ROMIPA-56798 format. One line per field, with one value per residue (C-alpha): residue number from 0; residue in one letter; chain; z, y, x. Coordinates in nm, 2 decimals. Layout:
BEGIN
rolum = NUM; ...
gumar = A; ...
kolza = A; ...
pz = Z; ...
py = Y; ...
px = X; ...
//
This chain:
BEGIN
rolum = 0; 1; 2; 3; 4; 5; 6; 7; 8; 9; 10; 11; 12; 13; 14; 15; 16; 17; 18; 19; 20; 21; 22; 23; 24; 25; 26; 27; 28; 29; 30; 31; 32; 33; 34; 35; 36; 37; 38; 39; 40; 41; 42; 43; 44; 45; 46; 47; 48; 49; 50; 51; 52; 53; 54; 55; 56; 57; 58; 59; 60; 61; 62; 63; 64; 65; 66; 67; 68; 69; 70; 71; 72; 73; 74; 75; 76; 77; 78; 79; 80; 81; 82; 83; 84; 85; 86; 87; 88; 89; 90; 91; 92; 93; 94; 95; 96; 97; 98; 99; 100; 101; 102; 103; 104; 105; 106; 107; 108; 109; 110; 111; 112; 113; 114; 115; 116; 117; 118; 119; 120; 121; 122; 123; 124; 125; 126; 127; 128; 129; 130; 131; 132; 133; 134; 135; 136; 137; 138; 139; 140; 141; 142; 143; 144; 145; 146; 147; 148; 149; 150; 151; 152; 153; 154; 155; 156; 157; 158; 159; 160; 161; 162; 163; 164; 165; 166; 167; 168; 169; 170; 171; 172; 173; 174; 175; 176; 177; 178; 179; 180; 181; 182; 183; 184; 185; 186; 187; 188; 189; 190; 191; 192; 193; 194; 195; 196; 197; 198; 199; 200; 201; 202; 203; 204; 205; 206; 207; 208; 209; 210; 211; 212; 213; 214; 215; 216; 217; 218; 219; 220; 221; 222; 223; 224; 225; 226; 227; 228; 229; 230; 231; 232; 233; 234; 235; 236; 237; 238; 239; 240; 241; 242; 243; 244; 245; 246; 247; 248; 249; 250; 251; 252; 253; 254; 255; 256; 257; 258; 259; 260; 261; 262; 263; 264; 265; 266; 267; 268; 269; 270; 271; 272; 273; 274; 275; 276; 277; 278; 279; 280; 281; 282; 283; 284; 285; 286; 287; 288; 289; 290; 291; 292; 293; 294; 295; 296; 297; 298; 299; 300; 301; 302; 303; 304; 305; 306; 307
gumar = M; L; Y; K; H; G; S; L; K; L; R; D; G; W; L; P; L; D; Q; D; E; K; A; W; E; E; E; L; R; R; D; L; R; V; I; A; V; D; I; G; E; R; N; L; Q; R; C; P; A; A; Y; H; R; T; A; D; F; L; E; A; E; L; E; K; V; G; L; D; V; R; R; E; T; F; Q; S; R; G; Q; Q; V; C; N; I; V; S; D; I; P; G; R; G; D; G; V; V; I; V; G; A; H; Y; D; S; V; E; N; C; A; A; A; N; D; N; G; S; A; M; A; M; A; L; G; I; A; R; R; L; K; D; H; R; G; E; R; T; L; R; I; V; F; F; A; N; E; E; A; P; Y; F; H; T; E; E; M; G; S; I; V; H; A; E; G; C; R; Q; R; N; E; S; I; A; A; M; I; C; L; E; T; V; G; F; Y; T; Q; D; P; G; S; Q; D; Y; P; P; L; L; R; Y; F; Y; P; N; R; G; D; F; L; A; I; V; G; N; T; A; S; A; G; L; V; K; D; F; S; K; S; M; K; D; H; G; R; F; P; F; Q; T; G; A; L; P; M; T; F; W; D; I; C; R; S; D; Q; L; G; F; W; E; R; G; F; P; A; L; M; L; T; D; T; A; N; F; R; Y; K; H; Y; H; L; P; S; D; T; I; D; K; I; T; F; A; P; F; A; Q; A; A; R; A; V; E; I; A; V; T; A; L; L; N; P; R
kolza = A; A; A; A; A; A; A; A; A; A; A; A; A; A; A; A; A; A; A; A; A; A; A; A; A; A; A; A; A; A; A; A; A; A; A; A; A; A; A; A; A; A; A; A; A; A; A; A; A; A; A; A; A; A; A; A; A; A; A; A; A; A; A; A; A; A; A; A; A; A; A; A; A; A; A; A; A; A; A; A; A; A; A; A; A; A; A; A; A; A; A; A; A; A; A; A; A; A; A; A; A; A; A; A; A; A; A; A; A; A; A; A; A; A; A; A; A; A; A; A; A; A; A; A; A; A; A; A; A; A; A; A; A; A; A; A; A; A; A; A; A; A; A; A; A; A; A; A; A; A; A; A; A; A; A; A; A; A; A; A; A; A; A; A; A; A; A; A; A; A; A; A; A; A; A; A; A; A; A; A; A; A; A; A; A; A; A; A; A; A; A; A; A; A; A; A; A; A; A; A; A; A; A; A; A; A; A; A; A; A; A; A; A; A; A; A; A; A; A; A; A; A; A; A; A; A; A; A; A; A; A; A; A; A; A; A; A; A; A; A; A; A; A; A; A; A; A; A; A; A; A; A; A; A; A; A; A; A; A; A; A; A; A; A; A; A; A; A; A; A; A; A; A; A; A; A; A; A; A; A; A; A; A; A; A; A; A; A; A; A; A; A; A; A; A; A; A; A; A; A; A; A; A; A; A; A; A; A
pz = 6.81; 6.53; 6.19; 5.97; 5.62; 5.49; 5.33; 5.03; 5.07; 4.78; 4.85; 4.66; 4.73; 4.50; 4.14; 3.85; 3.73; 3.43; 3.17; 3.36; 3.68; 3.50; 3.37; 3.72; 3.85; 3.60; 3.68; 4.06; 4.03; 3.82; 4.05; 4.37; 4.24; 4.21; 4.54; 4.76; 4.59; 4.39; 4.65; 4.97; 5.31; 5.27; 5.55; 5.67; 5.97; 5.80; 5.43; 5.31; 4.97; 4.91; 5.06; 4.81; 4.53; 4.60; 4.57; 4.24; 4.11; 4.20; 4.03; 3.72; 3.69; 3.71; 3.45; 3.22; 3.16; 3.10; 3.44; 3.59; 3.92; 4.20; 4.51; 4.83; 5.03; 5.40; 5.66; 5.87; 6.11; 5.93; 5.59; 5.30; 5.22; 5.00; 4.92; 4.56; 4.43; 4.09; 4.00; 3.73; 3.69; 3.70; 3.54; 3.86; 4.22; 4.47; 4.51; 4.57; 4.72; 4.68; 4.90; 5.02; 5.23; 5.07; 5.37; 5.56; 5.91; 5.98; 5.87; 5.65; 5.27; 5.34; 5.05; 5.20; 5.44; 5.22; 4.89; 4.81; 4.85; 4.64; 4.36; 4.38; 4.38; 4.07; 3.89; 3.96; 3.84; 3.51; 3.45; 3.52; 3.38; 3.10; 3.30; 3.33; 3.61; 3.78; 4.06; 4.05; 4.13; 4.33; 4.38; 4.67; 4.79; 5.15; 5.32; 5.69; 5.80; 6.01; 6.36; 6.48; 6.25; 6.30; 6.43; 6.42; 6.21; 6.01; 5.89; 5.52; 5.53; 5.81; 5.61; 5.31; 5.51; 5.68; 5.34; 5.21; 5.51; 5.47; 5.10; 5.18; 4.93; 4.89; 4.97; 4.89; 5.00; 5.10; 5.04; 5.23; 5.10; 5.38; 5.37; 5.10; 4.96; 5.17; 5.17; 5.29; 5.32; 5.61; 5.90; 6.21; 6.00; 6.09; 6.43; 6.54; 6.81; 7.13; 7.07; 6.69; 6.65; 6.75; 6.44; 6.17; 6.01; 6.12; 5.77; 5.62; 5.27; 5.25; 5.21; 5.51; 5.43; 5.75; 5.84; 6.14; 6.23; 6.06; 5.74; 5.76; 5.44; 5.25; 5.38; 5.25; 4.91; 4.86; 4.97; 4.74; 4.44; 4.56; 4.60; 4.26; 4.11; 4.31; 4.24; 4.57; 4.93; 5.17; 5.52; 5.63; 5.95; 6.07; 6.42; 6.68; 6.68; 7.04; 6.86; 6.81; 6.57; 6.30; 6.33; 6.26; 5.91; 5.68; 5.70; 6.06; 5.97; 5.74; 6.00; 6.25; 6.01; 5.94; 5.60; 5.50; 5.47; 5.45; 5.52; 5.29; 5.44; 5.47; 5.84; 5.88; 6.20; 6.26; 5.97; 5.84; 6.05; 5.88; 5.97; 6.05; 6.03; 5.80; 5.66; 5.49; 5.15; 4.81; 4.83; 5.10; 4.87; 4.74; 4.40; 4.25; 4.51; 4.55; 4.18; 4.22; 4.52; 4.32; 4.03; 4.26; 4.43; 4.09; 4.00; 4.34; 4.31; 3.96; 4.10; 4.36; 4.08; 3.92; 4.19; 4.09
py = 14.73; 14.61; 14.77; 14.73; 14.85; 14.81; 14.57; 14.50; 14.41; 14.34; 14.48; 14.21; 13.91; 13.75; 13.85; 13.60; 13.43; 13.59; 13.39; 13.40; 13.28; 13.00; 12.88; 12.89; 12.69; 12.41; 12.39; 12.40; 12.11; 11.90; 11.95; 11.90; 11.57; 11.44; 11.58; 11.51; 11.21; 11.02; 11.07; 11.18; 11.16; 11.24; 11.24; 11.06; 10.90; 10.69; 10.75; 10.81; 10.67; 10.92; 11.20; 11.13; 11.09; 11.44; 11.58; 11.40; 11.53; 11.89; 11.86; 11.71; 11.98; 12.25; 12.08; 12.02; 12.39; 12.43; 12.54; 12.43; 12.26; 12.17; 11.96; 12.12; 11.80; 11.75; 11.48; 11.42; 11.13; 10.94; 10.99; 11.22; 11.47; 11.78; 12.11; 12.15; 12.48; 12.66; 13.01; 13.23; 13.48; 13.86; 14.14; 14.28; 14.22; 14.08; 13.76; 13.71; 13.36; 13.20; 12.89; 12.62; 12.31; 11.97; 11.74; 11.66; 11.57; 11.20; 11.04; 11.33; 11.38; 11.75; 11.90; 12.25; 12.21; 12.23; 12.09; 12.42; 12.61; 12.37; 12.40; 12.78; 12.79; 12.56; 12.79; 13.09; 12.91; 12.81; 13.16; 13.34; 13.09; 13.33; 13.65; 13.85; 14.09; 14.32; 14.06; 13.69; 13.47; 13.16; 12.89; 12.66; 12.36; 12.30; 11.96; 11.90; 12.19; 11.98; 11.83; 11.69; 11.90; 12.25; 12.51; 12.26; 12.23; 11.96; 12.20; 12.26; 12.63; 12.69; 12.50; 12.72; 13.05; 12.97; 12.90; 13.24; 13.40; 13.22; 13.30; 13.66; 13.66; 13.97; 13.84; 14.12; 13.92; 13.57; 13.48; 13.18; 13.01; 12.83; 12.68; 12.90; 12.70; 12.76; 13.07; 13.12; 13.41; 13.26; 13.51; 13.39; 13.16; 13.35; 13.34; 13.48; 13.46; 13.66; 14.04; 14.03; 13.96; 14.32; 14.45; 14.21; 14.08; 13.76; 13.62; 13.39; 13.54; 13.69; 13.61; 13.71; 13.89; 13.86; 14.00; 14.06; 14.43; 14.43; 14.33; 14.60; 14.77; 14.44; 14.40; 14.74; 14.69; 14.35; 14.47; 14.77; 14.54; 14.32; 14.63; 14.77; 14.44; 14.47; 14.13; 13.93; 14.04; 14.05; 14.16; 14.27; 14.29; 14.33; 14.21; 14.14; 13.78; 13.75; 13.66; 13.31; 13.21; 13.43; 13.23; 12.89; 12.83; 12.86; 13.24; 13.20; 13.10; 13.40; 13.64; 13.50; 13.58; 13.93; 13.88; 14.04; 13.78; 13.73; 13.45; 13.43; 13.22; 13.15; 13.15; 12.77; 12.65; 12.99; 12.92; 12.57; 12.31; 12.03; 12.16; 11.87; 11.62; 11.32; 11.52; 11.77; 11.63; 11.78; 11.82; 12.08; 12.32; 12.61; 12.62; 12.93; 13.18; 12.99; 13.05; 13.42; 13.44; 13.26; 13.51; 13.80; 13.66; 13.60; 13.97; 14.09; 13.86; 14.00; 14.35; 14.25; 14.14; 14.48; 14.74; 15.10
px = 13.39; 13.16; 13.23; 12.92; 12.99; 12.64; 12.41; 12.19; 11.83; 11.59; 11.25; 11.05; 11.28; 11.52; 11.53; 11.45; 11.77; 11.94; 12.13; 12.46; 12.29; 12.11; 12.44; 12.58; 12.28; 12.33; 12.70; 12.65; 12.40; 12.64; 12.94; 12.74; 12.60; 12.96; 13.07; 12.78; 12.61; 12.87; 13.15; 12.96; 13.14; 13.51; 13.76; 14.07; 13.90; 13.63; 13.64; 14.00; 13.94; 13.66; 13.87; 14.15; 13.90; 13.77; 14.12; 14.15; 13.82; 13.91; 14.25; 14.10; 13.83; 14.09; 14.31; 14.01; 13.99; 14.36; 14.48; 14.81; 14.76; 15.00; 14.96; 15.09; 15.16; 15.20; 15.18; 14.86; 14.83; 15.10; 14.94; 15.03; 14.75; 14.74; 14.60; 14.50; 14.64; 14.61; 14.73; 14.60; 14.88; 14.82; 15.01; 15.15; 15.20; 14.95; 14.76; 14.39; 14.32; 13.98; 13.97; 13.74; 13.80; 13.71; 13.69; 13.37; 13.27; 13.20; 12.87; 12.78; 12.76; 12.83; 12.64; 12.65; 12.95; 13.15; 13.03; 12.86; 13.18; 13.39; 13.13; 13.14; 13.52; 13.53; 13.28; 13.50; 13.81; 13.64; 13.50; 13.83; 14.07; 14.17; 14.14; 14.45; 14.40; 14.65; 14.66; 14.71; 14.41; 14.49; 14.23; 14.30; 14.11; 14.22; 14.25; 14.16; 13.94; 13.71; 13.78; 14.02; 14.24; 14.09; 14.34; 14.63; 14.94; 14.76; 14.49; 14.55; 14.47; 14.72; 14.98; 14.91; 14.90; 15.23; 15.38; 15.26; 15.42; 15.75; 15.76; 15.69; 15.40; 15.19; 14.85; 14.60; 14.30; 14.20; 13.83; 13.72; 13.40; 13.23; 12.88; 12.73; 12.44; 12.12; 11.90; 11.54; 11.30; 11.11; 11.08; 11.27; 11.50; 11.82; 12.00; 12.33; 12.60; 12.51; 12.46; 12.47; 12.10; 12.04; 12.22; 12.11; 11.78; 11.59; 11.55; 11.82; 11.80; 12.15; 12.52; 12.73; 13.06; 13.26; 13.60; 13.81; 13.87; 14.21; 14.02; 13.76; 13.89; 13.86; 13.50; 13.42; 13.58; 13.41; 13.07; 13.09; 13.13; 12.84; 12.62; 12.72; 12.61; 12.29; 12.14; 12.19; 12.13; 12.42; 12.51; 12.86; 13.06; 13.42; 13.44; 13.71; 13.84; 13.71; 13.38; 13.51; 13.22; 13.37; 13.69; 13.56; 13.70; 14.00; 14.04; 14.16; 14.52; 14.55; 14.42; 14.67; 14.95; 14.84; 14.68; 14.35; 14.08; 13.70; 13.47; 13.17; 12.89; 12.52; 12.61; 12.60; 12.44; 12.29; 12.06; 12.11; 11.94; 12.13; 12.48; 12.72; 12.43; 12.36; 12.07; 12.32; 12.23; 12.20; 11.82; 11.86; 12.05; 11.85; 12.00; 11.84; 11.96; 12.28; 12.35; 12.28; 12.51; 12.79; 12.75; 12.77; 13.09; 13.24; 13.20; 13.33; 13.64; 13.70; 13.70; 13.96; 14.19; 14.17; 14.20; 14.13
//
């Protein structure tokens, strides 16, 4: 069964950027230039030095704003790799994880997949570094989401999710940021997996908030905060995991261990023609709507840290 909790559509298109969104845009451009231009392709197979340099960059950026960072290390193909983890402690119980993978497919600078998500997660960490919510905010940059590691024990998010399970952590929400940097108002620009096109619009001008059916309540809570903010379009859905396309990122390991989780995405290959191609470069990112989406996500994450 499809649970669709609603949407937000803006009648006259995207709104002009406000001051907060302008600051977001400047920061996203700066971070993506490092990730997708200075570093570029980053994976163990072809570019291990760039892969490790990306982890160093993310760690340094978190430490630069005063956050404590730890490396969650594990073995992958005979090499030591790591997730980059930083907790912003809350006053009570519960953890909200905001995560993004930092590796890329081969022969790809991966500005959108997944440079855009890394930049959004860094921006959230900087803005909430001094926030003391009821729940702890955990920022995680995951190793090894892309093939050949996806859905294996060498996938960073599965390593982290299993650690959460073994530690019996109270994970209130996991928010997976996956390919979040491209938006267009062109008619016919948005496609979907089979059947879903009958329920959703054909313009790729929205952020998708995607859960499995067990995470339907989290979808509802997150989308309410986005709607209350009211400045960026979104579409929601909580679907069975038999729709495999909703499982293709780091939230999967959390779903499989019974944790509530969402994927936030511009829908990747269903909208973005440069998905997993050498043409996934920084000039394809639509920075103004991307900045508005990032600001809206920041506000919704803050709300999750302070449940009513």
